[in-house]
C-alpha positions in Angstrom: -7.5 31.6 14.4 -4.4 32.1 12.2 -2.3 29.9 14.5 -5.0 27.2 14.2 -5.1 27.4 10.4 -1.2 27.3 10.3 -1.2 24.2 12.6 -3.8 22.4 10.6 -2.0 23.2 7.4 1.3 21.8 8.8 -0.6 18.6 9.8 -2.1 18.4 6.3 1.4 18.7 4.7 2.7 16.1 7.0 -0.1 13.7 6.0 0.6 14.3 2.3 4.3 13.5 2.9 3.2 10.4 4.8 0.9 9.2 2.0 3.5 9.8 -0.7 6.1 7.8 1.4 3.7 5.0 2.2 2.8 4.6 -1.5 6.5 4.3 -2.3 7.1 1.8 0.5 4.1 -0.4 -0.3 5.2 -0.7 -3.9 8.6 -1.9 -2.8 7.2 -4.3 -0.2 5.1 -6.1 -2.8 6.8 -9.5 -3.5 8.3 -9.9 -6.9 9.8 -7.6 -9.5 7.4 -4.8 -10.5 8.8 -4.7 -14.0 8.4 -8.5 -14.4 4.9 -8.3 -13.0 3.9 -5.6 -15.4 5.3 -7.4 -18.5 4.1 -10.9 -17.6 1.0 -12.2 -19.2 -0.8 -15.0 -17.3 1.5 -18.0 -17.1 3.9 -16.7 -19.7 7.1 -15.4 -18.4 8.3 -11.9 -19.4 11.2 -11.5 -21.8 14.4 -10.9 -19.6 15.6 -8.2 -22.0 12.3 -6.3 -21.8 12.3 -6.6 -18.0 15.8 -5.2 -17.8 14.8 -2.3 -20.1 11.7 -1.6 -18.1 13.7 -1.7 -14.8 16.0 0.9 -16.2 13.2 3.0 -17.4 11.4 2.9 -14.0 14.7 3.6 -12.2 14.5 0.3 -10.2 18.2 -0.2 -10.7 19.0 2.9 -8.6 19.6 2.8 -4.9 16.4 2.8 -2.8 17.1 6.2 -1.3 17.6 7.8 -4.8 14.4 6.2 -6.0 12.6 7.7 -3.0 14.0 11.2 -3.6 13.1 11.0 -7.3 9.6 9.9 -6.3 9.2 12.7 -3.8 10.7 15.3 -6.1 8.4 14.3 -8.9 5.4 14.7 -6.7 6.6 18.1 -5.5 7.1 19.3 -9.1 3.9 17.8 -10.4 5.8 15.2 -12.5 4.0 11.9 -12.0 5.7 10.1 -14.7 4.5 8.9 -18.1 2.0 6.2 -19.0 3.3 2.9 -20.2 0.3 2.6 -22.5 0.7 5.7 -24.6 3.6 7.6 -23.2 1.4 10.5 -22.2 2.3 12.5 -19.0 0.2 11.1 -16.2 -0.2 14.5 -14.6 -1.8 15.9 -17.8 -4.3 13.0 -18.0 -5.2 13.5 -14.3 -5.6 17.2 -14.8 -7.9 16.5 -17.7 -10.2 14.0 -15.9 -10.1 15.2 -12.3 -12.3 18.3 -12.9 -15.0 16.0 -14.5 -15.1 13.8 -11.3 -15.0 16.8 -9.0 -17.9 18.4 -11.1 -20.1 15.4 -10.5 -19.2 15.3 -6.8 -19.6 19.0 -6.3 -23.0 19.1 -8.0 -24.1 16.0 -6.0 -23.0 17.6 -2.7 -24.8 20.8 -3.5 -28.0 19.0 -4.4 -27.8 16.7 -1.4 -27.1 19.7 1.0 -29.9 21.8 -0.4 -32.4 19.0 0.2 -30.9 17.3 3.2 -30.4 20.2 5.6 -33.9 21.7 5.3 -35.6 18.2 5.4 -33.4 17.1 8.3 -34.3 20.2 10.2 -38.0 19.7 9.4 -37.8 16.1 10.6 -36.1 17.2 13.8 -38.6 19.9 14.6 -41.4 17.3 14.1 -39.6 14.3 15.6 -41.8 11.3 16.1 -44.4 12.6 13.6 -45.5 11.2 10.2 -43.2 13.4 8.3 -40.2 12.3 10.4 -41.1 8.7 9.9 -41.5 9.1 6.1 -38.1 10.9 5.8 -36.5 8.2 7.9 -37.9 5.5 5.6 -36.8 7.3 2.5 -33.3 7.8 3.8 -33.0 4.2 4.8 -34.0 3.1 1.3 -31.6 5.6 -0.2 -28.7 4.3 1.9 -29.4 0.7 1.1 -29.8 1.1 -2.6 -26.5 0.6 -4.6 -25.6 3.5 -6.7 -25.5 1.5 -10.0 -29.1 0.5 -9.3 -30.1 4.1 -8.8 -28.3 5.0 -12.0 -29.8 2.2 -14.0 -33.4 3.1 -12.8 -32.8 6.8 -13.5 -31.7 6.0 -17.1 -34.7 3.7 -17.6 -37.2 6.3 -16.3 -35.8 9.7 -17.4 -33.8 8.7 -20.5 -35.7 5.9 -22.0 -39.3 6.2 -20.8 -39.8 9.9 -20.4 -36.9 11.0 -22.7 -36.3 14.1 -20.7 -32.5 13.6 -20.4 -29.7 11.8 -22.3 -28.7 8.4 -21.0 -25.0 9.2 -20.8 -21.9 10.5 -22.4 -19.9 13.6 -22.1 -19.7 17.0 -23.9 -17.4 19.7 -22.6 -19.1 22.8 -21.1 -17.2 25.1 -23.5 -18.5 23.1 -26.5 -22.2 22.9 -25.6 -23.1 24.3 -22.1 -26.8 23.1 -22.3 -26.0 19.6 -23.3 -23.2 19.4 -20.7 -25.6 20.3 -17.9 -28.2 17.8 -19.3 -25.5 15.0 -19.2 -24.5 16.0 -15.7 -27.9 15.8 -14.1 -28.4 12.1 -13.9 -24.9 11.1 -12.7 -24.9 13.9 -10.1 -28.4 12.9 -8.9 -27.3 9.2 -8.6 -24.4 10.2 -6.4 -26.5 12.6 -4.4 -29.1 10.0 -3.3 -27.0 8.3 -0.6 -25.3 11.6 0.4 -28.7 13.2 0.8 -29.7 10.4 3.2 -26.5 10.9 5.3 -26.9 14.7 5.5 -30.6 14.4 6.3 -30.0 11.9 9.1 -27.1 13.8 10.6 -29.0 17.1 10.4 -31.9 15.6 12.2 -29.8 14.1 14.9 -27.8 17.3 15.6 -30.8 19.6 15.4 -32.6 17.5 18.0 -29.6 17.6 20.2 -29.1 21.4 19.9 -32.8 22.0 20.5 -32.3 20.6 24.1 -29.4 23.0 24.9 -29.9 25.6 27.6 -29.4 28.6 25.4 -32.3 27.4 23.1 -34.5 27.0 26.2 -33.6 30.5 27.3 -34.4 31.9 23.9 -37.8 30.2 24.1 -38.4 31.6 27.6 -37.7 35.1 26.2 -40.6 34.7 23.8 -38.7 34.2 20.5 -40.6 32.4 17.9 -39.5 29.1 16.3 -38.0 30.6 13.1 -35.6 33.0 14.7 -34.5 30.4 17.2 -33.8 27.9 14.4 -32.0 30.5 12.2 -29.9 32.2 14.9 -29.2 29.5 17.4 -29.9 26.0 16.2 -29.0 25.5 12.5 -25.5 27.2 12.8 -24.5 25.1 15.8 -25.9 21.9 14.2 -24.0 22.5 11.0 -20.6 21.7 12.4 -21.0 17.8 12.6 -23.1 17.9 9.4 -20.3 19.8 7.6 -17.7 17.3 9.0 -19.5 14.2 7.8 -20.2 15.8 4.4 -16.5 16.5 3.9 -15.7 12.9 4.8 -18.3 11.6 2.4 -17.0 13.9 -0.4 -13.5 12.5 0.1 -14.9 9.0 -0.1 -16.8 9.9 -3.3 -13.6 11.1 -5.0 -12.4 7.5 -5.4 -15.9 5.9 -5.2 -17.7 7.2 -8.4 -16.4 4.3 -10.5 -19.8 2.7 -11.0 -21.5 6.1 -11.8 -18.9 7.0 -14.4 -19.2 3.5 -15.9 -23.0 3.5 -16.0 -23.2 7.0 -17.5 -20.1 6.8 -19.6 -18.6 9.8 -17.8 -14.8 10.1 -18.5 -13.7 11.0 -15.0 -10.8 10.0 -12.7 -12.3 6.9 -11.2 -12.8 5.3 -14.5 -9.3 6.2 -15.4 -8.1 4.4 -12.3 -9.9 1.2 -13.2 -8.5 1.2 -16.7 -5.0 1.9 -15.3 -5.2 -1.0 -12.9 -6.6 -3.3 -15.6 -3.6 -2.3 -17.9 -1.2 -2.6 -14.9 0.1 0.9 -15.8 2.3 1.5 -12.7 2.8 5.3 -13.1 -0.9 5.9 -13.8 -2.0 3.9 -10.7 0.5 5.6 -8.4 -0.3 9.1 -9.7 -4.0 8.7 -9.3 -3.7 7.2 -5.8 -1.5 10.1 -4.7 -3.8 12.7 -6.1 -6.9 11.2 -4.5 -5.2 10.9 -1.2 -4.0 14.5 -1.4 -7.5 15.7 -2.2 -8.9 13.9 0.7 -6.3 15.4 3.1 -6.9 19.0 1.8 -10.6 18.5 1.8 -10.5 17.7 5.5 -8.3 20.7 6.1 -10.9 22.9 4.4 -13.6 21.3 6.6 -11.6 22.0 9.8 -11.1 25.7 8.8 -14.8 26.2 8.0 -15.7 24.5 11.3 -13.4 26.9 13.1 -15.1 29.9 11.4 -18.5 28.6 12.4 -17.4 28.0 16.0 -14.3 30.0 17.0 -14.0 27.9 20.2 -12.6 25.1 18.0 -9.5 27.2 17.1 -8.8 27.7 20.8 -7.9 24.1 21.2 -4.7 24.4 19.2 -4.0 28.1 19.3 
């Protein structure tokens, strides 16, 4: 097991290095002068003196190998540069906003899993029945409904009509825990809808598959009732693909909560990325892309480790 974890960790570190290097290369493969592109406004050409000053500030006059080493060293030390807009350290801005986005994703994943796994198992046990058909219909609707539509409808019903929850905004947990949780419910629920559908469908498919395994038939032949069979033999083995797809979906959500943060005025990382792109703030965009990519890589590492703990046979592949 330890050899497997060490192997997967080395792979994750290699992927992080690859992502950082690719970001650097792609920025230098883009046609044109980055400094000139940043300073130009529409059809108006940038001032040559300002372009030269910005090139010096960005280190673009240094040899390519030195730029790469500076870029890599900055990532390793947590120095992602300073914003062109306000001169604030990019790493500090990301550290401020990232927990807010992760909070929405974490709450949405927890909610989707708590509902999706039991309902998916229930649908699998009663495959072909009315409950299975209803859950399949609801999951199809959830998957096909855009998240901004879900968010808008949730605001209309729960904030404006029923007035149970606030329509949007942000208050830190330390300032007002109750209000913070109230503001979190709607954005987390909007994100959870599509994830719930994915988890429900995956759970249903994997549970149906596991129910046909020989060891489940043997357990039935021994006279075990349905509940112990599901608890001891079915659910645990069915959770490996469910956990894998959930981890992938969480990684996608890290950079895909832009509309949710916009609809609910939640100041997270995705909204920060949009504003950075709109302002053509090069250090901010690069820093956010690198952080999101690293989170995706390490999230997949965590999924691999948990899968190996659930099924030790997985670790034997690379150990």
